Backbone and ligand atoms as CSV (ligand in chain L), in Angstrom:
chain,resi,resn,atom,element,x,y,z
A,1,MET,N,N,150.058,100.443,136.889
A,1,MET,CA,C,149.178,101.427,136.298
A,1,MET,C,C,147.738,101.119,136.736
A,2,PRO,N,N,147.023,102.112,137.270
A,2,PRO,CA,C,145.647,101.847,137.726
A,2,PRO,C,C,144.723,101.591,136.546
A,3,ASP,N,N,143.678,100.835,136.861
A,3,ASP,CA,C,142.668,100.604,135.823
A,3,ASP,C,C,141.993,101.916,135.455
A,4,THR,N,N,142.007,102.219,134.180
A,4,THR,CA,C,141.369,103.438,133.694
A,4,THR,C,C,140.283,103.055,132.701
A,5,PRO,N,N,139.081,103.538,132.922
A,5,PRO,CA,C,138.031,103.200,131.945
A,5,PRO,C,C,138.384,103.754,130.572
A,6,THR,N,N,138.136,102.966,129.561
A,6,THR,CA,C,138.437,103.381,128.194
A,6,THR,C,C,137.299,104.169,127.574
A,7,SER,N,N,136.150,104.127,128.193
A,7,SER,CA,C,135.038,104.903,127.666
A,7,SER,C,C,134.207,105.418,128.826
A,8,THR,N,N,133.531,106.490,128.581
A,8,THR,CA,C,132.670,107.090,129.591
A,8,THR,C,C,131.282,106.494,129.455
A,9,PRO,N,N,130.716,106.045,130.575
A,9,PRO,CA,C,129.345,105.527,130.467
A,9,PRO,C,C,128.416,106.600,129.916
A,10,VAL,N,N,127.538,106.171,129.069
A,10,VAL,CA,C,126.586,107.098,128.453
A,10,VAL,C,C,125.320,107.118,129.293
A,11,SER,N,N,124.920,108.292,129.676
A,11,SER,CA,C,123.647,108.392,130.383
A,11,SER,C,C,122.641,109.026,129.445
A,12,GLY,N,N,121.442,108.602,129.534
A,12,GLY,CA,C,120.413,109.107,128.645
A,12,GLY,C,C,119.094,109.178,129.356
A,13,PRO,N,N,118.048,109.404,128.602
A,13,PRO,CA,C,116.740,109.557,129.220
A,13,PRO,C,C,116.144,108.239,129.688
A,14,GLY,N,N,116.838,107.139,129.464
A,14,GLY,CA,C,116.295,105.847,129.885
A,14,GLY,C,C,115.639,105.151,128.721
A,15,PRO,N,N,115.014,104.004,129.019
A,15,PRO,CA,C,114.425,103.235,127.926
A,15,PRO,C,C,113.323,104.012,127.219
A,16,THR,N,N,113.263,103.804,125.924
A,16,THR,CA,C,112.231,104.443,125.130
A,16,THR,C,C,110.913,103.714,125.341
A,17,PRO,N,N,109.850,104.436,125.669
A,17,PRO,CA,C,108.576,103.745,125.851
A,17,PRO,C,C,108.073,103.195,124.527
A,18,ALA,N,N,107.395,102.073,124.601
A,18,ALA,CA,C,106.853,101.460,123.390
A,18,ALA,C,C,105.787,102.362,122.800
A,19,LEU,N,N,105.831,102.527,121.479
A,19,LEU,CA,C,104.818,103.339,120.822
A,19,LEU,C,C,103.533,102.561,120.628
A,20,HIS,N,N,103.663,101.291,120.507
A,20,HIS,CA,C,102.498,100.467,120.251
A,20,HIS,C,C,102.469,99.348,121.265
A,21,GLN,N,N,101.328,99.130,121.808
A,21,GLN,CA,C,101.178,98.116,122.834
A,21,GLN,C,C,101.045,96.746,122.188
A,22,ALA,N,N,101.747,95.770,122.740
A,22,ALA,CA,C,101.665,94.417,122.207
A,22,ALA,C,C,100.313,93.815,122.534
A,23,GLY,N,N,99.928,92.842,121.750
A,23,GLY,CA,C,98.658,92.151,121.944
A,23,GLY,C,C,98.777,91.071,122.991
A,24,PRO,N,N,97.956,90.046,122.874
A,24,PRO,CA,C,97.884,89.031,123.913
A,24,PRO,C,C,99.191,88.273,124.130
A,25,ALA,N,N,99.939,88.002,123.085
A,25,ALA,CA,C,101.226,87.332,123.244
A,25,ALA,C,C,102.316,88.374,123.054
A,26,ALA,N,N,103.311,88.328,123.891
A,26,ALA,CA,C,104.374,89.330,123.820
A,26,ALA,C,C,104.988,89.360,122.438
A,27,GLY,N,N,105.038,90.522,121.837
A,27,GLY,CA,C,105.657,90.677,120.530
A,27,GLY,C,C,104.781,90.260,119.377
A,28,VAL,N,N,103.625,89.702,119.659
A,28,VAL,CA,C,102.727,89.264,118.592
A,28,VAL,C,C,101.371,89.913,118.828
A,29,PRO,N,N,101.186,91.124,118.286
A,29,PRO,CA,C,99.912,91.805,118.486
A,29,PRO,C,C,98.748,91.013,117.904
A,30,ALA,N,N,97.594,91.232,118.478
A,30,ALA,CA,C,96.389,90.583,117.987
A,30,ALA,C,C,96.085,91.072,116.579
A,31,PRO,N,N,95.357,90.277,115.804
A,31,PRO,CA,C,94.969,90.753,114.479
A,31,PRO,C,C,94.279,92.105,114.612
A,32,GLY,N,N,94.689,93.015,113.789
A,32,GLY,CA,C,94.144,94.361,113.885
A,32,GLY,C,C,94.947,95.242,114.807
A,33,GLY,N,N,95.750,94.642,115.670
A,33,GLY,CA,C,96.658,95.392,116.531
A,33,GLY,C,C,95.960,96.167,117.633
A,34,THR,N,N,96.672,96.403,118.683
A,34,THR,CA,C,96.198,97.244,119.766
A,34,THR,C,C,97.216,98.346,119.918
A,35,ARG,N,N,96.822,99.550,119.629
A,35,ARG,CA,C,97.780,100.641,119.591
A,35,ARG,C,C,97.611,101.568,120.771
A,36,VAL,N,N,98.712,102.062,121.241
A,36,VAL,CA,C,98.710,103.140,122.221
A,36,VAL,C,C,99.116,104.380,121.455
A,37,PRO,N,N,98.153,105.223,121.134
A,37,PRO,CA,C,98.468,106.377,120.292
A,37,PRO,C,C,99.493,107.289,120.939
A,38,LEU,N,N,100.467,107.675,120.158
A,38,LEU,CA,C,101.472,108.613,120.619
A,38,LEU,C,C,100.818,109.898,121.095
A,39,ALA,N,N,99.724,110.267,120.428
A,39,ALA,CA,C,99.065,111.537,120.740
A,39,ALA,C,C,98.531,111.573,122.163
A,40,THR,N,N,98.191,110.435,122.742
A,40,THR,CA,C,97.669,110.466,124.104
A,40,THR,C,C,98.763,110.862,125.081
A,41,ARG,N,N,100.009,110.640,124.715
A,41,ARG,CA,C,101.113,111.026,125.582
A,41,ARG,C,C,101.628,112.426,125.273
A,42,THR,N,N,101.315,112.928,124.098
A,42,THR,CA,C,101.843,114.232,123.712
A,42,THR,C,C,100.783,115.323,123.729
A,43,GLY,N,N,99.512,114.959,123.876
A,43,GLY,CA,C,98.449,115.947,123.873
A,43,GLY,C,C,97.989,116.345,122.484
A,44,MET,N,N,98.551,115.715,121.451
A,44,MET,CA,C,98.134,116.025,120.083
A,44,MET,C,C,96.772,115.395,119.817
A,45,GLU,N,N,96.035,115.973,118.878
A,45,GLU,CA,C,94.774,115.364,118.487
A,45,GLU,C,C,95.014,114.360,117.373
A,46,LEU,N,N,94.347,113.240,117.509
A,46,LEU,CA,C,94.451,112.206,116.490
A,46,LEU,C,C,93.263,112.301,115.546
A,47,PRO,N,N,93.464,111.923,114.285
A,47,PRO,CA,C,92.301,111.815,113.417
A,47,PRO,C,C,91.454,110.628,113.869
A,48,VAL,N,N,90.225,110.621,113.450
A,48,VAL,CA,C,89.353,109.496,113.778
A,48,VAL,C,C,89.886,108.263,113.062
A,49,PRO,N,N,90.086,107.154,113.787
A,49,PRO,CA,C,90.623,105.955,113.138
A,49,PRO,C,C,89.657,105.423,112.083
A,50,VAL,N,N,90.233,104.774,111.098
A,50,VAL,CA,C,89.448,104.149,110.039
A,50,VAL,C,C,89.817,102.668,109.989
A,51,THR,N,N,89.039,101.940,109.245
A,51,THR,CA,C,89.319,100.521,109.071
A,51,THR,C,C,89.773,100.275,107.644
A,52,ILE,N,N,90.854,99.532,107.511
A,52,ILE,CA,C,91.308,99.104,106.191
A,52,ILE,C,C,91.266,97.584,106.156
A,53,ASP,N,N,91.255,97.047,104.972
A,53,ASP,CA,C,91.167,95.597,104.785
A,53,ASP,C,C,92.541,95.092,104.358
A,54,VAL,N,N,93.135,94.261,105.176
A,54,VAL,CA,C,94.450,93.701,104.856
A,54,VAL,C,C,94.303,92.193,104.708
A,55,ASP,N,N,94.316,91.736,103.494
A,55,ASP,CA,C,94.132,90.311,103.200
A,55,ASP,C,C,92.849,89.775,103.825
A,56,GLY,N,N,91.817,90.615,103.815
A,56,GLY,CA,C,90.525,90.199,104.338
A,56,GLY,C,C,90.349,90.416,105.828
A,57,VAL,N,N,91.380,90.906,106.491
A,57,VAL,CA,C,91.311,91.142,107.934
A,57,VAL,C,C,91.168,92.647,108.177
A,58,PRO,N,N,90.159,93.056,108.957
A,58,PRO,CA,C,90.035,94.487,109.247
A,58,PRO,C,C,91.146,94.961,110.179
A,59,VAL,N,N,91.748,96.076,109.805
A,59,VAL,CA,C,92.835,96.661,110.600
A,59,VAL,C,C,92.501,98.123,110.850
A,60,THR,N,N,92.648,98.539,112.086
A,60,THR,CA,C,92.400,99.934,112.441
A,60,THR,C,C,93.659,100.748,112.176
A,61,ALA,N,N,93.477,101.884,111.525
A,61,ALA,CA,C,94.614,102.743,111.192
A,61,ALA,C,C,94.155,104.190,111.224
A,62,TYR,N,N,95.109,105.080,111.190
A,62,TYR,CA,C,94.787,106.506,111.184
A,62,TYR,C,C,94.943,107.058,109.775
A,63,PRO,N,N,93.925,107.752,109.285
A,63,PRO,CA,C,94.032,108.301,107.938
A,63,PRO,C,C,95.219,109.260,107.857
A,64,GLY,N,N,95.985,109.099,106.791
A,64,GLY,CA,C,97.137,109.966,106.578
A,64,GLY,C,C,98.450,109.370,107.034
A,65,GLU,N,N,98.396,108.378,107.912
A,65,GLU,CA,C,99.661,107.743,108.295
A,65,GLU,C,C,100.104,106.821,107.157
A,66,SER,N,N,101.371,106.475,107.144
A,66,SER,CA,C,101.827,105.600,106.067
A,66,SER,C,C,101.253,104.206,106.281
A,67,LEU,N,N,100.994,103.551,105.167
A,67,LEU,CA,C,100.473,102.193,105.250
A,67,LEU,C,C,101.478,101.281,105.947
A,68,ALA,N,N,102.761,101.514,105.728
A,68,ALA,CA,C,103.786,100.710,106.407
A,68,ALA,C,C,103.654,100.840,107.924
A,69,SER,N,N,103.460,102.061,108.397
A,69,SER,CA,C,103.294,102.275,109.835
A,69,SER,C,C,102.061,101.552,110.352
A,70,ALA,N,N,100.973,101.655,109.613
A,70,ALA,CA,C,99.737,101.008,110.042
A,70,ALA,C,C,99.905,99.494,110.111
A,71,LEU,N,N,100.580,98.933,109.101
A,71,LEU,CA,C,100.764,97.486,109.084
A,71,LEU,C,C,101.695,97.040,110.214
A,72,LEU,N,N,102.758,97.773,110.417
A,72,LEU,CA,C,103.679,97.417,111.503
A,72,LEU,C,C,102.991,97.545,112.858
A,73,ALA,N,N,102.189,98.594,113.026
A,73,ALA,CA,C,101.473,98.777,114.283
A,73,ALA,C,C,100.467,97.666,114.523
A,74,ALA,N,N,99.972,97.095,113.436
A,74,ALA,CA,C,99.011,96.001,113.548
A,74,ALA,C,C,99.704,94.650,113.705
A,75,GLY,N,N,101.019,94.665,113.769
A,75,GLY,CA,C,101.745,93.414,113.982
A,75,GLY,C,C,102.131,92.699,112.713
A,76,GLN,N,N,101.914,93.342,111.569
A,76,GLN,CA,C,102.256,92.732,110.279
A,76,GLN,C,C,103.683,93.143,109.934
A,77,ARG,N,N,104.626,92.345,110.354
A,77,ARG,CA,C,106.029,92.726,110.144
A,77,ARG,C,C,106.468,92.489,108.705
A,78,ALA,N,N,106.095,91.380,108.137
A,78,ALA,CA,C,106.436,91.094,106.746
A,78,ALA,C,C,105.228,91.430,105.891
A,79,VAL,N,N,105.454,92.086,104.757
A,79,VAL,CA,C,104.331,92.496,103.929
A,79,VAL,C,C,104.296,91.802,102.574
A,80,ARG,N,N,105.349,91.114,102.235
A,80,ARG,CA,C,105.310,90.422,100.947
A,80,ARG,C,C,106.198,89.188,101.017
A,81,THR,N,N,106.073,88.338,99.994
A,81,THR,CA,C,106.880,87.141,99.896
A,81,THR,C,C,107.594,87.157,98.554
A,82,THR,N,N,108.887,86.914,98.552
A,82,THR,CA,C,109.645,86.913,97.305
A,82,THR,C,C,109.316,85.664,96.495
A,83,THR,N,N,109.788,85.630,95.255
A,83,THR,CA,C,109.538,84.457,94.420
A,83,THR,C,C,110.179,83.207,95.000
A,84,SER,N,N,111.208,83.381,95.819
A,84,SER,CA,C,111.847,82.214,96.455
A,84,SER,C,C,111.225,81.889,97.812
A,85,GLY,N,N,110.161,82.605,98.171
A,85,GLY,CA,C,109.434,82.272,99.387
A,85,GLY,C,C,109.907,82.975,100.651
A,86,VAL,N,N,110.779,83.963,100.508
A,86,VAL,CA,C,111.288,84.681,101.679
A,86,VAL,C,C,110.357,85.849,102.004
A,87,ARG,N,N,109.988,85.972,103.267
A,87,ARG,CA,C,109.136,87.077,103.689
A,87,ARG,C,C,109.973,88.340,103.821
A,88,ARG,N,N,109.439,89.449,103.367
A,88,ARG,CA,C,110.154,90.719,103.389
A,88,ARG,C,C,109.323,91.770,104.125
A,89,ALA,N,N,110.010,92.755,104.664
A,89,ALA,CA,C,109.356,93.812,105.436
A,89,ALA,C,C,109.900,95.161,105.005
A,90,PRO,N,N,109.186,96.234,105.337
A,90,PRO,CA,C,109.718,97.560,105.048
A,90,PRO,C,C,111.125,97.697,105.626
A,91,TYR,N,N,111.992,98.289,104.821
A,91,TYR,CA,C,113.392,98.417,105.240
A,91,TYR,C,C,113.813,99.879,105.336
A,92,CYS,N,N,113.679,100.610,104.240
A,92,CYS,CA,C,114.178,101.998,104.237
A,92,CYS,C,C,113.124,102.987,104.732
A,93,ASN,N,N,111.857,102.652,104.534
A,93,ASN,CA,C,110.740,103.541,104.893
A,93,ASN,C,C,110.815,104.909,104.224
A,94,MET,N,N,111.414,104.953,103.043
A,94,MET,CA,C,111.424,106.220,102.305
A,94,MET,C,C,111.341,106.005,100.797
A,95,GLY,N,N,110.844,104.836,100.374
A,95,GLY,CA,C,110.548,104.637,98.969
A,95,GLY,C,C,111.706,104.210,98.093
A,96,VAL,N,N,112.794,103.786,98.669
A,96,VAL,CA,C,113.982,103.454,97.885
A,96,VAL,C,C,114.139,101.945,97.649
A,97,CYS,N,N,113.904,101.129,98.645
A,97,CYS,CA,C,114.303,99.715,98.556
A,97,CYS,C,C,113.259,98.812,97.898
A,98,PHE,N,N,112.018,99.202,97.851
A,98,PHE,CA,C,110.925,98.407,97.280
A,98,PHE,C,C,110.702,97.089,98.017
A,99,GLU,N,N,111.146,96.981,99.239
A,99,GLU,CA,C,110.902,95.759,100.022
A,99,GLU,C,C,109.482,95.701,100.556
A,100,CYS,N,N,108.756,96.794,100.462
A,100,CYS,CA,C,107.467,96.890,101.127
A,100,CYS,C,C,106.284,96.847,100.169
A,101,VAL,N,N,106.500,96.431,98.931
A,101,VAL,CA,C,105.422,96.537,97.953
A,101,VAL,C,C,104.263,95.588,98.249
A,102,VAL,N,N,103.069,96.118,98.039
A,102,VAL,CA,C,101.831,95.361,98.183
A,102,VAL,C,C,100.884,95.825,97.081
A,103,THR,N,N,99.733,95.206,97.023
A,103,THR,CA,C,98.683,95.650,96.111
A,103,THR,C,C,97.667,96.454,96.915
A,104,VAL,N,N,97.395,97.675,96.463
A,104,VAL,CA,C,96.438,98.543,97.156
A,104,VAL,C,C,95.302,98.863,96.197
A,105,ASP,N,N,94.100,98.496,96.596
A,105,ASP,CA,C,92.903,98.742,95.784
A,105,ASP,C,C,93.103,98.254,94.350
A,106,GLY,N,N,93.724,97.096,94.213
A,106,GLY,CA,C,93.911,96.472,92.910
A,106,GLY,C,C,95.117,96.955,92.134
A,107,VAL,N,N,95.827,97.926,92.658
A,107,VAL,CA,C,97.011,98.451,91.962
A,107,VAL,C,C,98.261,97.790,92.573
A,108,PRO,N,N,98.957,96.958,91.785
A,108,PRO,CA,C,100.113,96.235,92.350
A,108,PRO,C,C,101.342,97.130,92.505
A,109,TYR,N,N,102.282,96.623,93.253
A,109,TYR,CA,C,103.607,97.248,93.436
A,109,TYR,C,C,103.537,98.639,94.057
A,110,GLN,N,N,102.664,98.787,95.024
A,110,GLN,CA,C,102.586,100.045,95.763
A,110,GLN,C,C,103.482,99.946,96.988
A,111,ARG,N,N,104.306,100.939,97.198
A,111,ARG,CA,C,105.210,100.934,98.354
A,111,ARG,C,C,104.455,101.414,99.580
A,112,THR,N,N,104.360,100.537,100.569
A,112,THR,CA,C,103.569,100.867,101.765
A,112,THR,C,C,104.131,102.074,102.503
A,113,CYS,N,N,105.409,102.310,102.351
A,113,CYS,CA,C,106.001,103.456,103.067
A,113,CYS,C,C,105.628,104.782,102.423
A,114,LEU,N,N,105.111,104.755,101.193
A,114,LEU,CA,C,104.736,105.991,100.511
A,114,LEU,C,C,103.229,106.172,100.402
A,115,VAL,N,N,102.480,105.095,100.597
A,115,VAL,CA,C,101.030,105.166,100.485
A,115,VAL,C,C,100.440,105.627,101.817
A,116,ARG,N,N,99.521,106.568,101.759
A,116,ARG,CA,C,98.850,107.063,102.965
A,116,ARG,C,C,97.541,106.322,103.157
A,117,VAL,N,N,97.238,106.029,104.380
A,117,VAL,CA,C,96.016,105.295,104.714
A,117,VAL,C,C,94.791,106.147,104.409
A,118,THR,N,N,93.816,105.513,103.771
A,118,THR,CA,C,92.497,106.112,103.585
A,118,THR,C,C,91.464,105.075,104.007
A,119,ALA,N,N,90.324,105.538,104.403
A,119,ALA,CA,C,89.273,104.650,104.889
A,119,ALA,C,C,88.892,103.627,103.822
A,120,GLY,N,N,88.793,102.390,104.230
A,120,GLY,CA,C,88.293,101.333,103.358
A,120,GLY,C,C,89.267,100.809,102.337
A,121,MET,N,N,90.499,101.255,102.360
A,121,MET,CA,C,91.445,100.757,101.351
A,121,MET,C,C,91.642,99.252,101.513
A,122,ARG,N,N,91.826,98.586,100.378
A,122,ARG,CA,C,92.011,97.141,100.369
A,122,ARG,C,C,93.469,96.841,100.040
A,123,VAL,N,N,94.116,96.123,100.939
A,123,VAL,CA,C,95.538,95.819,100.805
A,123,VAL,C,C,95.705,94.308,100.660
A,124,ARG,N,N,96.452,93.918,99.664
A,124,ARG,CA,C,96.778,92.506,99.497
A,124,ARG,C,C,98.295,92.389,99.548
A,125,THR,N,N,98.773,91.518,100.427
A,125,THR,CA,C,100.208,91.458,100.650
A,125,THR,C,C,100.928,90.538,99.673
A,126,SER,N,N,100.205,89.851,98.826
A,126,SER,CA,C,100.893,89.063,97.802
A,126,SER,C,C,100.789,89.812,96.482
A,127,VAL,N,N,101.924,90.051,95.874
A,127,VAL,CA,C,101.964,90.786,94.606
A,127,VAL,C,C,101.815,89.776,93.478
A,128,PRO,N,N,100.926,90.014,92.504
A,128,PRO,CA,C,100.772,89.087,91.394
A,128,PRO,C,C,102.062,88.963,90.591
A,129,ARG,N,N,102.315,87.748,90.129
A,129,ARG,CA,C,103.543,87.510,89.361
A,129,ARG,C,C,103.215,87.354,87.903
L,1,FES,S1,S,110.426,100.408,102.838
L,1,FES,FE1,FE,111.829,100.776,101.245
L,1,FES,S2,S,110.551,101.337,99.579
L,1,FES,FE2,FE,109.203,101.096,101.235
């Protein structure tokens, strides 16, 4: 019996281009992140970037984008630490899992995936216990 492939190779558009450019070390963006705006590739207009404060570090973000997106784009993969010391990151990105909670402008337990970026917002990644 001749060898017969059991599956058909899948062809697609090729590798997905990175939405955000990595910083100086591969996979570890510089503080504040270096972003390649999607809009520059799509012709969309971007809002004027704003600066937010994340644990005392200025981070550039776009007003109206989710805070989770802004933090991930800035290289902040984990946003909180559990009581047992485990770092956690946004998981569902739709407000269900609560893995992404931070303190925003003094209000604890805010889900970064539901909070929209505004200029000057202060984000603290450790939630008071
Ligand atoms: S990522 Fe699940 S609630 Fe925010």
